[in-house]
C-alpha positions, 0 to 999 in steps of 0.5 A: 225329349221335349223336357231335355231340349227345354232344360238345354235352352234354359241353360243356354239362356242363363249362360247368355245372361251371365255373359251379358252381366259380365260384360256390363260389369267390365265396362263399368269397371273401366268407366270408374277407373277412368273417372278415378284417373281423371279426378286424380289428374284434376287434383294433381293439376289443382295442386300445381296451380295453387303452388304457382299461385302461392309463389306468385303471392310470395313474390308480390309480397316480397316485392311490395316489402322492398318497395316499402323499404325503398320508399322509407329510405327515400323518405328519410333522405328527402326528410334530411335533405339539405337546402341551398343557402339563401343570400340573405342568411350569408355574410359575404365579404372579399379580400385580396389574397394574392400569393405573389406579385404576378398572381392575382387572387381574391378570396370571397368568404361566405358565412352562414348566419342562418339557424339551419345547415345549408349547402353552398356547393357549386359556382357562385355567379360573379360579375365585376363592375368597372368605373364606367358603370359597366358590369362584366360576367366572369367565366368559370375556371376548370375545376369540379365543385366540392361538397360545401355544407355549412352548419350555422357559423361555418364559412365557405370561400371561393376564389377569383384568379387572374394575372397582375399587370405591373405596367401601370397601363391596365385597361380595367378599373374595377370598383365592385364585385357582384356576387350571387351565391350558388343556386341563388338569384339574389345578389350582393355588391362587394367593394373591390378589395384595396390593394389588389393588383391590377388585372392584366388583359380584360375581365374575360381573363379573370376566372371564378372557382367553386366554393369549398370549406375553410377547414 
Protein backbone atom coordinates (compact mmCIF):
# COMPACT_ATOMS: atom_id res chain seq x y z
CA UNK A 1 0.00 0.00 0.00
CA UNK A 2 2.81 2.42 0.92
CA UNK A 3 4.58 1.54 -2.32
CA UNK A 4 1.45 2.16 -4.32
CA UNK A 5 1.02 5.66 -2.80
CA UNK A 6 4.68 6.54 -3.52
CA UNK A 7 4.28 5.41 -7.09
CA UNK A 8 1.13 7.51 -7.46
CA UNK A 9 2.82 10.58 -5.97
CA UNK A 10 5.82 10.11 -8.26
CA UNK A 11 3.52 9.91 -11.25
CA UNK A 12 1.76 13.10 -10.18
CA UNK A 13 5.15 14.84 -9.77
CA UNK A 14 6.29 13.80 -13.23
CA UNK A 15 3.01 15.00 -14.74
CA UNK A 16 3.37 18.38 -13.00
CA UNK A 17 6.95 18.73 -14.25
CA UNK A 18 5.91 17.93 -17.80
CA UNK A 19 3.08 20.45 -17.54
CA UNK A 20 5.44 23.22 -16.35
CA UNK A 21 7.92 22.37 -19.14
CA UNK A 22 5.17 22.59 -21.73
CA UNK A 23 4.04 25.99 -20.39
CA UNK A 24 7.64 27.29 -20.55
CA UNK A 25 8.02 26.09 -24.10
CA UNK A 26 4.77 27.82 -25.20
CA UNK A 27 5.92 31.13 -23.65
CA UNK A 28 9.30 30.87 -25.29
CA UNK A 29 7.58 30.25 -28.64
CA UNK A 30 5.45 33.37 -28.23
CA UNK A 31 8.49 35.49 -27.36
CA UNK A 32 10.42 34.13 -30.32
CA UNK A 33 7.50 34.78 -32.64
CA UNK A 34 7.17 38.29 -31.24
CA UNK A 35 10.89 38.93 -31.77
CA UNK A 36 10.69 37.64 -35.36
CA UNK A 37 7.67 39.88 -36.00
CA UNK A 38 9.47 42.87 -34.51
CA UNK A 39 12.61 42.11 -36.52
CA UNK A 40 10.58 41.80 -39.73
CA UNK A 41 8.75 45.07 -39.00
CA UNK A 42 12.04 46.83 -38.29
CA UNK A 43 13.57 45.48 -41.49
CA UNK A 44 10.52 46.56 -43.52
CA UNK A 45 10.60 50.03 -41.97
CA UNK A 46 14.30 50.36 -42.73
CA UNK A 47 13.71 49.47 -46.38
CA UNK A 48 11.03 52.14 -46.65
CA UNK A 49 13.31 54.80 -45.17
CA UNK A 50 16.07 53.78 -47.57
CA UNK A 51 13.78 54.12 -50.59
CA UNK A 52 12.64 57.58 -49.50
CA UNK A 53 16.24 58.53 -48.94
CA UNK A 54 17.12 57.33 -52.44
CA UNK A 55 14.27 59.36 -53.89
CA UNK A 56 15.42 62.49 -52.05
CA UNK A 57 18.99 61.91 -53.19
CA UNK A 58 17.87 61.43 -56.77
CA UNK A 59 15.69 64.50 -56.61
CA UNK A 60 18.57 66.52 -55.24
CA UNK A 61 20.89 65.32 -57.97
CA UNK A 62 18.37 66.20 -60.69
CA UNK A 63 17.82 69.64 -59.20
CA UNK A 64 21.56 70.19 -59.03
CA UNK A 65 21.92 69.06 -62.63
CA UNK A 66 19.19 71.47 -63.76
CA UNK A 67 20.77 74.27 -61.78
CA UNK A 68 24.11 73.51 -63.39
CA UNK A 69 22.55 73.58 -66.83
CA UNK A 70 20.84 76.88 -66.02
CA UNK A 71 24.10 78.37 -64.80
CA UNK A 72 25.82 77.23 -67.97
CA UNK A 73 23.13 78.86 -70.11
CA UNK A 74 23.34 82.03 -68.05
CA UNK A 75 27.11 82.07 -68.42
CA UNK A 76 26.77 81.65 -72.18
CA UNK A 77 24.32 84.54 -72.40
CA UNK A 78 26.45 86.69 -70.14
CA UNK A 79 29.56 85.81 -72.11
CA UNK A 80 27.91 86.83 -75.40
CA UNK A 81 26.16 89.91 -74.05
CA UNK A 82 26.42 92.92 -76.33
CA UNK A 83 27.48 96.16 -74.63
CA UNK A 84 26.11 99.60 -75.52
CA UNK A 85 27.93 101.64 -78.14
CA UNK A 86 30.36 104.21 -76.80
CA UNK A 87 30.17 107.77 -78.06
CA UNK A 88 33.83 107.72 -79.05
CA UNK A 89 33.21 104.69 -81.29
CA UNK A 90 30.37 106.36 -83.22
CA UNK A 91 30.58 108.66 -86.24
CA UNK A 92 27.51 110.89 -85.87
CA UNK A 93 25.99 113.41 -88.27
CA UNK A 94 22.68 115.16 -88.90
CA UNK A 95 20.86 116.00 -92.14
CA UNK A 96 17.58 117.51 -93.20
CA UNK A 97 15.11 114.78 -94.23
CA UNK A 98 11.83 116.71 -94.39
CA UNK A 99 9.34 114.82 -96.61
CA UNK A 100 7.40 117.99 -97.49
CA UNK A 101 7.07 121.75 -96.83
CA UNK A 102 5.09 121.38 -93.60
CA UNK A 103 6.64 118.38 -91.89
CA UNK A 104 10.09 118.90 -90.43
CA UNK A 105 12.38 115.92 -89.91
CA UNK A 106 16.05 115.64 -89.14
CA UNK A 107 17.80 112.28 -89.44
CA UNK A 108 20.72 111.70 -87.10
CA UNK A 109 22.92 108.79 -88.20
CA UNK A 110 25.36 106.90 -85.98
CA UNK A 111 27.94 104.59 -87.58
CA UNK A 112 29.82 102.04 -85.50
CA UNK A 113 33.51 102.74 -86.06
CA UNK A 114 34.59 100.42 -83.25
CA UNK A 115 36.05 96.94 -83.63
CA UNK A 116 33.24 95.06 -81.86
CA UNK A 117 29.47 94.71 -82.16
CA UNK A 118 27.51 97.07 -79.90
CA UNK A 119 23.93 98.06 -79.12
CA UNK A 120 22.43 101.47 -79.89
CA UNK A 121 18.95 100.47 -78.71
CA UNK A 122 16.75 103.13 -77.13
CA UNK A 123 16.37 106.89 -77.11
CA UNK A 124 19.31 109.23 -77.57
CA UNK A 125 19.42 112.28 -75.33
CA UNK A 126 18.96 115.42 -77.42
CA UNK A 127 19.20 119.14 -76.65
CA UNK A 128 18.93 121.91 -79.20
CA UNK A 129 21.17 124.91 -78.72
CA UNK A 130 19.74 128.28 -79.70
CA UNK A 131 21.51 131.37 -81.03
CA UNK A 132 21.11 132.94 -77.59
CA UNK A 133 23.34 130.12 -76.17
CA UNK A 134 20.52 128.41 -74.28
CA UNK A 135 20.07 124.64 -74.55
CA UNK A 136 16.63 123.12 -74.69
CA UNK A 137 15.98 119.41 -73.95
CA UNK A 138 13.85 117.56 -76.49
CA UNK A 139 11.04 115.30 -75.35
CA UNK A 140 10.53 111.72 -76.48
CA UNK A 141 7.90 110.81 -79.04
CA UNK A 142 5.35 108.07 -78.46
CA UNK A 143 7.20 105.06 -79.85
CA UNK A 144 8.64 101.80 -78.55
CA UNK A 145 12.41 101.27 -78.93
CA UNK A 146 13.51 98.54 -81.31
CA UNK A 147 16.54 96.34 -80.84
CA UNK A 148 19.35 98.08 -82.71
CA UNK A 149 22.57 96.08 -82.81
CA UNK A 150 25.47 97.42 -84.82
CA UNK A 151 28.34 95.38 -86.19
CA UNK A 152 31.48 97.30 -87.08
CA UNK A 153 30.57 99.59 -90.01
CA UNK A 154 26.78 99.31 -89.46
CA UNK A 155 24.63 102.41 -89.06
CA UNK A 156 21.65 103.35 -86.89
CA UNK A 157 19.43 106.37 -87.30
CA UNK A 158 16.98 108.30 -85.16
CA UNK A 159 14.76 111.24 -86.01
CA UNK A 160 13.75 114.65 -84.74
CA UNK A 161 10.23 115.59 -85.82
CA UNK A 162 8.42 118.93 -85.74
CA UNK A 163 6.04 121.13 -87.69
CA UNK A 164 7.60 123.68 -90.07
CA UNK A 165 6.80 127.36 -89.62
CA UNK A 166 6.48 128.92 -93.08
CA UNK A 167 5.51 132.39 -91.84
CA UNK A 168 9.06 133.57 -91.41
CA UNK A 169 8.25 134.57 -87.84
CA UNK A 170 9.57 131.53 -85.97
CA UNK A 171 10.68 132.29 -82.42
CA UNK A 172 13.50 129.73 -82.54
CA UNK A 173 16.98 130.05 -83.99
CA UNK A 174 18.67 126.63 -83.63
CA UNK A 175 22.42 126.46 -84.19
CA UNK A 176 23.46 123.03 -82.82
CA UNK A 177 22.06 119.64 -81.86
CA UNK A 178 23.64 118.10 -78.75
CA UNK A 179 23.44 114.29 -78.97
CA UNK A 180 24.10 111.75 -76.24
CA UNK A 181 23.79 108.17 -77.61
CA UNK A 182 21.52 105.71 -75.73
CA UNK A 183 22.92 104.67 -72.34
CA UNK A 184 25.90 106.98 -72.72
CA UNK A 185 27.03 110.12 -70.87
CA UNK A 186 29.39 111.66 -73.43
CA UNK A 187 27.81 114.19 -75.78
CA UNK A 188 28.67 115.38 -79.27
CA UNK A 189 27.64 118.70 -80.83
CA UNK A 190 26.32 118.71 -84.40
CA UNK A 191 25.49 121.73 -86.53
CA UNK A 192 21.83 122.35 -87.26
CA UNK A 193 21.41 121.15 -90.87
CA UNK A 194 21.48 123.91 -93.45
CA UNK A 195 18.18 124.26 -95.25
CA UNK A 196 16.11 122.63 -92.47
CA UNK A 197 12.71 124.29 -92.05
CA UNK A 198 12.05 126.67 -89.17
CA UNK A 199 10.47 125.19 -86.03
CA UNK A 200 6.82 126.07 -85.51
CA UNK A 201 6.09 126.92 -81.88
CA UNK A 202 8.79 126.25 -79.28
CA UNK A 203 11.51 123.64 -78.78
CA UNK A 204 9.08 121.74 -76.57
CA UNK A 205 7.13 120.99 -79.76
CA UNK A 206 10.07 118.99 -81.18
CA UNK A 207 10.17 115.26 -80.46
CA UNK A 208 12.93 112.66 -80.65
CA UNK A 209 12.23 109.07 -81.71
CA UNK A 210 14.16 105.88 -80.86
CA UNK A 211 17.00 104.45 -82.90
CA UNK A 212 16.55 101.87 -85.63
CA UNK A 213 18.79 100.29 -88.23
CA UNK A 214 18.99 101.72 -91.72
CA UNK A 215 18.22 98.36 -93.38
